[in-house]
C-alpha positions in Angstrom: 87.8 99.2 162.0 86.3 95.6 161.7 83.3 96.9 159.8 85.7 98.7 157.4 87.6 95.5 156.7 84.4 93.5 156.1 83.1 96.3 153.8 86.4 96.4 151.9 86.4 92.7 151.6 82.9 92.7 150.3 83.7 95.4 147.7 86.8 93.5 146.6 84.7 90.3 146.2 82.0 92.2 144.3 84.5 93.9 142.0 86.3 90.6 141.2 83.0 88.8 140.7 81.8 91.5 138.3 85.1 91.4 136.5 85.2 87.6 136.0 81.5 87.6 135.2 81.9 90.1 132.4 84.8 88.0 131.0 82.4 85.0 130.9 79.9 87.2 128.9 82.6 87.9 126.4 83.4 84.2 126.0 79.8 83.1 125.6 78.3 86.0 123.6 78.9 85.7 119.9 78.7 89.5 119.4 81.9 89.9 121.5 83.9 87.0 120.0 87.1 87.7 118.2 87.0 87.6 114.5 89.3 88.6 111.5 88.7 92.4 111.8 91.6 94.5 113.0 92.5 94.4 116.7 91.4 97.9 117.4 87.8 96.9 116.4 87.6 94.0 118.9 85.6 94.7 122.0 87.4 91.9 123.9 90.8 93.6 123.3 89.6 96.9 124.7 88.0 95.2 127.6 91.2 93.3 128.4 93.3 96.5 128.3 90.8 98.9 130.0 89.2 96.7 132.7 92.4 96.3 134.8 92.8 100.1 134.7 89.2 100.5 136.0 89.7 97.9 138.7 93.0 99.5 139.7 91.3 102.8 140.3 88.4 101.3 142.2 90.7 99.3 144.4 92.9 102.3 144.8 90.1 104.4 146.1 89.7 102.0 149.0 93.4 101.8 149.6 94.2 105.5 149.3 91.2 107.0 151.1 93.1 107.6 154.3 96.4 108.7 152.6 97.7 112.1 151.9 99.9 112.6 148.8 103.5 112.9 149.8 106.1 113.4 147.1 109.1 112.5 149.3 111.0 109.2 149.3 109.1 108.1 152.4 105.7 109.1 150.7 106.5 107.0 147.5 107.6 104.0 149.7 104.3 104.3 151.6 102.3 104.6 148.4 104.1 101.5 146.9 103.6 99.4 150.1 99.8 100.2 150.3 99.2 99.9 146.5 100.8 96.5 145.8 97.5 94.8 145.1 96.0 97.6 142.9 99.3 97.8 141.0 99.4 94.1 140.5 95.9 94.3 139.0 97.1 97.2 136.8 100.0 95.1 135.6 97.4 92.7 134.1 96.5 95.2 131.4 99.4 94.6 129.0 99.4 90.9 129.8 95.7 90.5 129.0 96.1 92.7 125.9 99.0 90.6 124.6 97.0 87.4 125.3 94.0 88.7 123.3 96.3 90.0 120.5 97.9 86.5 120.3 94.6 84.8 120.1 93.4 87.3 117.5 96.6 86.8 115.4 95.9 83.0 115.4 92.3 83.6 114.2 93.5 86.0 111.5 96.1 83.5 110.3 93.5 80.7 110.2 91.2 82.9 108.1 94.1 83.8 105.7 95.0 80.1 105.3 91.3 79.2 104.6 91.1 82.0 102.0 94.4 81.0 100.4 93.2 77.4 100.1 90.0 78.6 98.5 91.9 80.7 96.0 94.2 77.8 95.2 91.2 75.6 94.5 89.8 78.3 92.1 93.2 78.7 90.4 93.5 74.9 89.9 90.0 74.8 88.3 90.9 77.8 86.1 94.2 76.3 85.1 92.5 73.0 84.2 90.0 74.8 82.1 92.7 76.8 80.4 94.7 73.7 79.7 91.6 71.9 78.3 90.7 74.8 76.0 94.2 75.4 74.8 94.6 71.6 74.1 91.2 71.6 72.4 92.1 74.6 70.2 95.5 73.3 69.3 94.2 69.8 68.4 91.4 71.3 66.3 93.8 73.6 64.5 96.1 70.7 63.8 93.2 68.4 62.6 92.1 71.1 60.2 95.5 71.2 58.7 96.1 67.5 58.4 96.6 66.0 55.0 97.2 62.3 54.7 99.0 61.4 51.5 99.4 57.8 50.5 101.1 56.6 47.3 100.2 53.2 45.8 102.2 51.3 43.1 99.1 49.5 41.8 96.6 52.2 41.2 94.0 50.2 39.3 93.2 47.7 42.1 92.9 50.5 44.6 91.0 52.8 42.3 88.2 50.3 42.1 87.8 50.2 45.9 87.8 54.0 46.3 85.7 56.1 44.0 85.9 59.4 45.9 88.8 61.7 46.5 91.0 59.9 44.0 93.2 61.7 41.5 95.8 60.2 39.2 98.9 62.1 38.3 100.8 60.0 35.9 99.2 56.6 35.9 101.7 54.8 38.1 100.7 56.3 41.4 97.5 57.5 43.1 97.5 60.3 45.5 94.8 60.4 48.1 94.2 63.5 50.2 92.0 63.2 53.3 90.6 66.2 55.1 88.9 66.1 58.5 85.5 67.7 58.0 84.3 67.8 61.7 87.4 67.9 63.9 85.3 68.7 67.0 83.4 65.4 66.8 86.7 63.5 66.3 88.1 65.3 69.3 85.1 64.4 71.5 85.3 60.8 70.5 89.0 60.5 71.1 89.5 62.7 74.3 86.2 62.2 76.2 87.7 59.8 78.8 91.2 61.2 78.7 90.7 64.8 79.8 88.4 65.9 82.6 88.2 69.3 84.2 
């Protein structure tokens, strides 16, 4: 009887040591770490759910080896009283599974936040580029269509100063039309320091 207790204690110690040792392998081995894949593809989740079942059956073998199945009320009471420890180990299965699922959900949320932030940065750069090019196109179109018209009362004094682009209509006024030949260069000179992507 005393040898049986020592042997059972040794096996329980061995099972618990192997169980916690394998958990430490999961924590320190990168291959078994949780990542953003779905929960059913995570080895740690399956280990958390299945390992208490395995330990339950292994411990149950030691506890139930001298018992005979009895489906009466007394038999179920006896089964419950001798199986308290294995049943408590079995109860860890959903608890450990929920714990791993919670950690996995946190990891997935973190990855989604990182991806969203990256997408926001890309959208901001694209929006800035779109704003720049739409502003550039609008400004160039407006510059091409600009006509500056000035009227002068004394056309003779002004005519001497300007020899180009001068036309007289009736002798009293001079109309000067200016067209911007290179609007892109004007845009670059004016907006270089004002707009940055």
